[in-house]
C-alpha positions as CSV (number, residue, x, y, z in Angstrom):
1,M,-19.8,108.4,199.0
2,R,-20.9,105.1,200.6
3,N,-18.3,102.4,201.0
4,G,-18.9,99.6,198.5
5,V,-21.4,98.9,195.6
6,T,-24.9,97.5,195.5
7,I,-25.7,94.0,194.3
8,G,-26.8,95.4,190.9
9,Q,-23.5,97.3,190.5
10,A,-21.5,94.3,191.6
11,A,-23.2,92.0,189.1
12,A,-22.6,94.5,186.3
13,F,-19.0,94.9,187.2
14,V,-18.3,91.2,187.3
15,G,-20.4,90.3,184.2
16,V,-23.2,88.2,185.7
17,T,-26.9,88.8,186.6
18,V,-28.2,89.8,190.0
19,K,-30.0,86.4,190.1
20,T,-26.6,84.7,189.6
21,V,-25.1,86.6,192.5
22,R,-27.9,85.6,194.7
23,H,-27.5,82.0,193.7
24,Y,-23.8,82.2,194.7
25,H,-25.0,83.5,198.1
26,K,-27.4,80.7,198.4
27,L,-24.7,78.1,197.7
28,G,-22.3,79.8,200.2
29,L,-19.8,80.6,197.5
30,V,-19.9,84.4,198.2
31,A,-20.7,85.8,201.6
32,E,-23.7,88.1,201.6
33,P,-22.6,91.5,202.9
34,E,-24.4,93.1,205.8
35,R,-26.8,96.0,205.1
36,D,-25.6,99.5,205.6
37,S,-27.4,102.3,207.4
38,S,-29.6,102.9,204.4
39,G,-30.7,99.3,204.2
40,F,-28.6,98.3,201.2
41,R,-26.1,95.4,201.0
42,R,-22.9,96.8,199.7
43,Y,-20.0,94.8,198.3
44,G,-16.4,95.9,199.2
45,S,-13.3,95.0,197.3
46,A,-12.9,91.6,199.1
47,G,-16.5,90.6,198.2
48,L,-16.0,91.7,194.6
49,L,-12.7,89.8,194.4
50,R,-14.5,86.6,195.6
51,L,-17.3,87.2,193.2
52,V,-14.8,87.5,190.3
53,Q,-13.0,84.3,191.4
54,V,-16.3,82.4,191.5
55,R,-17.5,83.7,188.2
56,T,-14.1,83.0,186.5
57,L,-14.0,79.4,187.7
58,A,-17.7,78.8,186.8
59,A,-17.1,80.2,183.3
60,A,-14.2,77.9,182.9
61,G,-16.5,74.9,183.5
62,V,-15.7,74.1,187.1
63,P,-18.8,72.7,188.8
64,L,-20.2,75.1,191.4
65,A,-20.1,72.4,194.1
66,E,-16.3,72.3,193.7
67,I,-15.6,76.1,193.6
68,G,-16.0,76.7,197.3
69,P,-13.5,74.1,198.5
70,M,-11.1,75.2,195.8
71,L,-11.1,78.8,196.8
72,D,-10.9,77.9,200.5
73,A,-8.0,75.4,200.0
74,D,-4.3,76.2,200.3
75,V,-2.1,77.0,197.3
76,T,-1.0,73.4,196.7
77,S,-4.5,72.0,196.9
78,F,-5.9,74.8,194.7
79,A,-3.2,73.9,192.0
80,V,-4.1,70.3,192.1
81,A,-7.8,71.1,191.8
82,L,-7.1,73.4,188.9
83,T,-5.2,70.6,187.1
84,A,-8.0,68.2,187.6
85,A,-10.5,70.7,186.3
86,D,-8.2,71.4,183.3
87,Q,-8.1,67.6,182.5
88,R,-11.9,67.4,182.6
89,L,-12.3,70.4,180.4
90,T,-9.8,68.9,177.9
91,A,-11.8,65.7,177.8
92,R,-15.0,67.8,177.3
93,I,-13.4,69.8,174.5
94,E,-12.4,66.6,172.7
95,E,-15.9,65.3,173.1
96,L,-17.4,68.5,171.7
97,I,-14.9,68.4,168.8
98,A,-15.9,64.8,168.0
99,R,-19.6,65.8,168.1
100,R,-18.9,68.8,165.8
101,D,-17.1,66.6,163.4
102,T,-20.0,64.2,163.4
103,L,-22.4,67.0,162.6
104,R,-20.2,68.1,159.8
105,R,-20.1,64.6,158.4
106,L,-23.9,64.4,158.6
107,A,-24.1,67.5,156.5
108,D,-22.2,65.5,153.9
109,G,-24.9,62.8,154.0
110,D,-23.5,59.3,154.2
111,R,-20.1,59.9,155.7
112,A,-21.3,59.9,159.3
113,L,-23.2,56.6,158.8
114,L,-20.7,54.8,156.6
115,G,-17.3,56.4,156.6
116,D,-15.2,57.7,153.8
117,R,-14.2,54.4,152.1
118,A,-17.8,53.2,151.8
119,V,-19.0,56.5,150.5
120,A,-16.2,56.4,147.9
121,L,-17.5,52.9,146.8
122,L,-21.0,54.2,146.5
123,Q,-19.8,57.1,144.3
124,R,-17.8,54.6,142.2
125,M,-20.7,52.3,141.5
126,P,-22.7,54.4,139.0
127,G,-19.5,54.6,136.8
128,L,-19.4,50.8,136.9
129,G,-22.9,50.6,135.5
130,F,-25.0,50.2,138.6
131,P,-28.4,51.9,138.4
132,A,-29.3,54.5,141.1
133,D,-31.8,52.2,142.8
134,E,-29.2,49.5,143.2
135,V,-26.8,52.0,144.7
136,A,-29.5,53.2,147.1
137,T,-30.2,49.6,148.2
138,A,-26.5,48.9,148.7
139,R,-26.2,52.1,150.8
140,E,-29.1,51.0,153.1
141,G,-27.7,47.5,153.4
142,W,-24.2,48.8,154.3
143,V,-25.7,51.1,156.9
144,L,-27.3,48.1,158.5
145,A,-24.2,46.1,158.2
146,R,-22.0,48.7,159.9
147,A,-24.5,48.9,162.7
148,L,-25.2,45.2,163.2
149,V,-21.7,43.8,162.5
150,P,-19.3,46.8,163.2
151,E,-16.3,44.5,163.8
152,G,-16.5,43.1,160.3
153,F,-17.5,46.1,158.3
154,D,-14.0,47.4,157.4
155,D,-12.9,44.0,156.1
156,Y,-16.2,43.8,154.2
157,I,-15.5,47.1,152.5
158,T,-11.9,46.1,151.7
159,D,-13.2,42.9,150.1
160,L,-15.7,44.9,148.0
161,E,-13.1,47.4,146.9
162,Q,-11.0,44.6,145.6
163,A,-13.9,42.7,144.0
164,L,-15.1,45.7,142.1
165,D,-11.7,45.8,140.4
166,D,-12.7,42.4,138.8
167,P,-14.9,42.9,135.7
168,R,-16.3,39.3,136.1
169,Y,-17.6,40.1,139.6
170,V,-19.0,43.4,138.5
171,A,-20.9,41.8,135.5
172,L,-22.2,39.1,137.8
173,I,-23.6,41.6,140.4
174,Q,-25.1,43.7,137.7
175,R,-26.9,40.6,136.3
176,A,-28.1,39.9,139.8
177,A,-29.5,43.5,140.0
178,Q,-31.3,43.0,136.8
179,A,-33.0,39.9,138.2
180,A,-35.1,42.2,140.4
181,A,-37.3,42.9,137.3
182,W,-37.8,39.2,136.5
183,E,-40.8,37.0,137.4
184,P,-40.2,34.7,140.4
185,D,-40.5,31.6,138.2
186,D,-38.1,32.9,135.5
187,P,-35.8,30.0,134.6
188,R,-32.9,32.4,134.4
189,I,-33.0,32.7,138.2
190,D,-31.6,29.2,138.7
191,E,-28.9,29.8,136.1
192,L,-28.0,33.1,137.9
193,A,-27.7,31.4,141.3
194,T,-25.6,28.7,139.9
195,A,-23.3,31.1,138.1
196,M,-22.9,33.2,141.3
197,A,-22.2,30.1,143.5
198,D,-19.6,28.9,141.0
199,H,-18.0,32.3,140.9
200,Y,-17.8,32.6,144.7
201,L,-16.5,29.0,145.2
202,A,-13.8,29.7,142.6
203,N,-12.9,33.0,144.1
204,P,-12.5,32.7,147.9
205,A,-11.6,36.4,148.2
206,H,-15.0,37.3,146.7
207,L,-16.7,34.6,148.8
208,K,-15.8,36.6,151.9
209,I,-18.2,39.3,150.8
210,V,-21.0,36.8,151.5
211,T,-19.5,35.1,154.6
212,G,-17.7,38.0,156.2
213,L,-20.6,39.8,157.8
214,Q,-21.4,37.1,160.4
215,A,-21.6,38.5,163.9
216,R,-20.5,36.5,167.0
217,T,-23.9,36.7,168.6
218,E,-27.3,36.3,167.0
219,A,-25.5,35.6,163.8
220,A,-28.5,34.3,161.8
221,T,-30.8,37.2,162.8
222,R,-28.2,39.8,161.9
223,Y,-27.2,38.0,158.7
224,Q,-30.9,37.8,157.6
225,L,-31.5,41.5,158.3
226,I,-28.4,42.5,156.2
227,A,-28.5,40.0,153.3
228,H,-32.2,40.1,152.7
229,H,-32.7,43.9,153.2
230,G,-34.8,45.5,150.5
231,E,-36.1,42.4,148.9
232,E,-39.8,41.4,148.7
233,Q,-40.8,38.0,149.9
234,G,-41.3,35.7,147.0
235,S,-39.7,38.0,144.5
236,A,-37.1,36.9,141.9
237,A,-34.4,38.5,143.9
238,A,-35.4,36.7,147.0
239,R,-35.5,33.4,145.2
240,A,-32.1,34.0,143.6
241,L,-30.5,34.7,146.9
242,A,-32.2,31.7,148.6
243,L,-30.9,29.4,145.8
244,L,-27.4,30.9,146.0
245,E,-27.4,30.3,149.8
246,T,-28.6,26.7,149.3
247,K,-25.9,26.0,146.7
248,L,-23.1,27.5,148.9
249,R,-24.3,25.5,152.0
250,S,-24.3,22.3,149.8
251,A,-20.6,23.1,149.0
252,G,-19.8,23.3,152.8
253,V,-19.9,27.1,153.1
254,R,-21.4,28.3,156.4
255,I,-24.4,30.6,155.7
256,P,-26.7,31.3,158.7
257,G,-30.1,29.9,157.9
258,A,-33.6,29.4,159.1
259,I,-32.8,26.6,161.5
260,E,-30.2,28.8,163.3
261,L,-32.7,31.7,163.3
262,R,-35.4,29.5,165.0
263,Q,-32.8,28.4,167.6
264,Q,-32.1,32.0,168.5
265,V,-35.7,32.8,169.2
């Protein structure tokens, strides 16, 4: 019986492919044995041990470029290197778990984009009398809000949670949603804008829903994208919101407007 095993046998014993063994040879991780009298390269116990060590470290996530120095180091240095590799793997595992959780939330629709509290509000709105299209518009606006003003989104949701406990606020917002079906010159639009402005000015906690999502940079641009999302230019909804913003500014409330927007360009 010849001493040692062929590369095919070595690869099978260790659990890798012949191509992988040859790659380890190329990188200098495993010494390539000399050919025997029959012309075959045969791996002895020492070569197989080294191959097992390399495969084990590689399977554990240690970069191939680091395996050689680790195996050639003394016991103390090897232990230090293993600890460092363990820390990197732990960080990688945490990253993969976070990605998996994101994928699972995506399977649940809005949770990955909005978070649990915002989703709970969306689920609550139909029971308060909001039609499906209004809930859908709110969802899209909140997705934009969270992306454009992430630092203020949690407070915005908190303010909304509290406001939706107030029947007066709910009735007002429902009336505003109905205005989407009005003609742009409907006289009720001015009445609605006035009622909304009066409500917000009389209820500072509710006013924060309008003023809270103001970013520190490019405030006017971000505000316009969020506040005017989903409305058609010249529509009743657009006119109502423009009138509301004008009335609030007249009362001294800072609402980013067209002048600021031009200044940012």
